[in-house]
VOGU-3710 file (C-alpha; in Angstrom, 3 decimals, decimal comma):
1> mtgtpvdahw> -14,331/-1,614/-3,411  -13,878/-5,247/-2,561  -13,110/-6,214/1,022  -10,051/-8,188/1,975  -10,288/-11,886/2,824  -10,518/-12,727/6,520  -7,096/-14,441/6,496  -5,367/-11,604/4,635  -1,951/-10,259/5,393  -0,419/-7,031/4,120
11> haygytgprg> 2,771/-6,421/2,185  4,370/-3,029/2,730  6,097/-1,189/-0,110  7,708/2,187/-0,299  9,719/4,783/-2,112  11,533/7,855/-0,809  13,387/9,978/-3,304  13,501/13,057/-5,489  10,250/14,855/-6,121  8,986/14,431/-9,642
21> yfphherdap> 10,540/10,987/-10,065  8,178/8,066/-10,027  9,303/4,513/-10,713  7,292/3,059/-13,604  5,083/0,915/-11,370  4,030/3,998/-9,372  3,167/6,092/-12,429  0,811/3,539/-13,951  -1,353/2,607/-10,964  0,111/3,844/-7,695
31> tdpaswlgrp> -2,640/2,467/-5,464  -3,516/-0,695/-7,410  -2,410/-3,573/-5,186  -2,000/-5,900/-8,168  0,696/-3,659/-9,643  2,651/-3,887/-6,383  2,057/-7,566/-5,606  3,385/-8,358/-9,077  6,744/-6,761/-8,182  9,702/-8,876/-7,045
41> aseimatlsg> 9,475/-10,055/-3,429  12,747/-8,224/-2,745  10,819/-4,912/-2,929  8,651/-5,812/0,073  9,643/-3,682/3,068  7,608/-5,722/5,586  4,871/-8,363/5,743  2,234/-7,745/8,385  -0,190/-10,314/9,732  -3,249/-8,181/10,448
51> pedaeawmrq> -4,715/-4,697/10,266  -3,319/-3,793/13,703  0,230/-4,657/12,588  -0,300/-2,866/9,265  -1,545/0,263/11,032  1,401/0,244/13,455  3,883/-0,107/10,571  2,347/2,763/8,608  2,186/5,025/11,649  5,867/4,280/12,350
61> qlaalpgaeg> 6,710/5,198/8,747  4,717/8,434/8,955  6,447/9,348/12,237  9,901/8,599/10,795  9,266/10,694/7,673  7,110/13,653/8,725  5,412/15,608/5,998  6,266/19,161/5,070  4,191/21,706/6,960  0,570/21,513/5,832
71> epgylsasly> 1,318/18,695/3,344  -2,156/17,379/2,383  -1,013/13,862/1,429  0,565/13,365/4,839  -2,470/14,684/6,669  -4,967/12,590/4,691  -2,860/9,433/5,098  -2,856/9,920/8,857  -6,562/10,685/8,938  -7,859/7,857/6,731
81> lrenlyaaqs> -5,477/5,030/7,679  -7,781/3,361/10,201  -10,792/3,714/7,913  -8,922/2,104/5,008  -7,659/-0,810/7,081  -10,705/-1,507/9,260  -14,003/0,100/8,223  -13,692/0,029/4,449  -11,478/-3,085/4,428  -9,701/-1,617/1,443
91> ttawasyrdr> -7,228/-3,671/-0,485  -4,734/-0,815/-0,076  -3,832/1,854/2,408  -1,305/4,380/1,207  0,470/7,650/1,830  1,989/9,853/-0,861  3,411/13,195/0,186  6,365/15,601/0,279  8,493/15,321/3,399  10,390/18,030/5,291
101> hdrhvlrlla> 13,438/17,465/3,081  11,353/18,025/-0,085  11,497/14,338/-1,055  8,608/12,340/-2,418  7,511/9,693/0,086  5,236/6,841/-0,926  4,206/4,070/1,452  1,648/1,466/0,482  0,088/-1,507/2,234  -1,305/-4,073/-0,220
111> acpqpsvrry> -3,651/-6,698/1,151  -2,777/-10,208/0,091  -4,207/-12,401/-1,249  -6,305/-10,250/-3,521  -9,918/-11,296/-4,176  -10,041/-13,496/-7,267  -13,192/-11,856/-8,632  -12,614/-9,824/-11,793  -14,961/-6,990/-12,711  -14,369/-7,362/-16,452
121> pwekpppscp> -13,456/-10,418/-18,545  -10,345/-8,709/-19,956  -8,851/-8,025/-16,531  -5,910/-10,167/-15,535  -6,397/-12,383/-12,496  -4,789/-10,998/-9,350  -1,173/-11,989/-8,828  -0,401/-14,716/-6,367  1,345/-13,809/-3,147  4,921/-12,689/-3,897
131> lgepsp> 6,106/-14,751/-0,924  4,243/-17,891/-1,999  1,447/-17,702/0,584  -1,569/-19,752/-0,568  -4,657/-18,001/-1,934  -8,086/-18,929/-0,528
//
């Protein structure tokens, strides 16, 4: 896992809707930040300037849409959020679970800009910031 750049910001994305329905960009690579950052800027729910802001946004989302009783996706998102944003410096932090109304809830924080290093020559370079922020 590659760490986020020091000057990174996070774009927040989300979906709440019928269980079993996944928009095409969620089916293919639900936690791949490149698949989200390549989406239209109009799909960004919020842009957050640091890990503290990103954590506060995600916790607000989790509080507003509580998981169904014992829902493992909700519990793991709550448990690992700080680790993903701070310790591991992941390029994504996400929650995917069933809420109390039996809807599928997906919330994702994608770090931006993405590191420009590619693991394989056939990989596409990471998308630029959907809001036009410069890459390092």
